N, C-alpha and C positions, 0 to 999 in steps of 0.2 A: 539570496538562501546559498548557504554550502553547500556546494558540492555532495558533501559524501551523505548532508542528509536527504538530499533531493535522489540520491543513490539507495539510500534504503528505502527512499519512500518505493521508487520504480522498482524495488528487487519485491518490494512486500505484493506491488499488486502483478506484480510477472506470478509470484508463486500463488497468489487467488486464483490468475489465469491457469496455472496449472491443476489446481483441484479444482476445474471448470466451474468455478463460484461467478457470479456478478457483479461485472467491475465495471460503475462509470466517472469517467475521466471526461475533466473541462472547465468550462468557467462558468461559475452557480452565479446566475441572478432568478430575482423575482420578478416573473411578467407583470407589466405593468395595466395591461387591462384586468386578469384574471387573480393577480395575487398570490400566483402559484410559485414554486420554488421548476425551476428549471438549470439543467447543466445542458450545453450544448443546446439548448433549445428542446431538447426531451424532457417530460417531466417527472417527479420525482414518484409523484402519485403511482406514473404507468410502472416505473419502473419493481418502488413499492408491491406495488396491486400484484404480484404475482408471485408473494412469498407473506398474500397472507393467511393471518392464523397460525404461521411460525413462528416458532421461535427463534431469533437470528442473532448475529454480532455484525455491527451496523462501527467500519472504522473509515473516519473525515480525515484525509492526512492535507492540509495544505502544501503545496508549492510553490508557497510565498514565504512560509515559515523562516524568520533567519536564523532561530536560535541552536547553536553548535552542539553535534552530539555530543554525550558523555563519552570517555572510554569506559572500554569495557572489559573483562579479564574471562577469556576463556575457562567456562568448564571441564572441559575435555585435557584441552591440550597446554591450557597455562598460559598463551598470549596475550597480549593487550592489543585492544585492537576498535577501532570506531562503525559503528553501524549494524545493522540487523543480524550478522551474523560472522563467526569468525571466517576471515578467507582463508586462511592455513589449513581449517579439518572441513572447508565448501572447497579447498584447492583437491585435499586426497578425497572426498567422497565424487568427485568427478573422473578423477583417475580410475579408482578401483569398480567406478560403477559402468566404467566404457563410457562414457557420453563425451 
């Protein structure tokens, strides 16, 4: 997998953590005995049950995906970049927010 794609996925998951959202990471497999889908041994049923009846957005990103990221142009500063967000604007936000 290209390092840019992996970094973008990790950045997306960190953004979810910062929003205090539920994030699950690990190897996906189906249990041989019960046929349930699991991520690192934890069933997805239990994870999804916490949000029963709620409207949700479910994003699944494979760290094995080897497609290259398409280049983008920042709508704010015009910089060409690859990834989830413009690195120039991200640096400016961090600097201005004092983090």
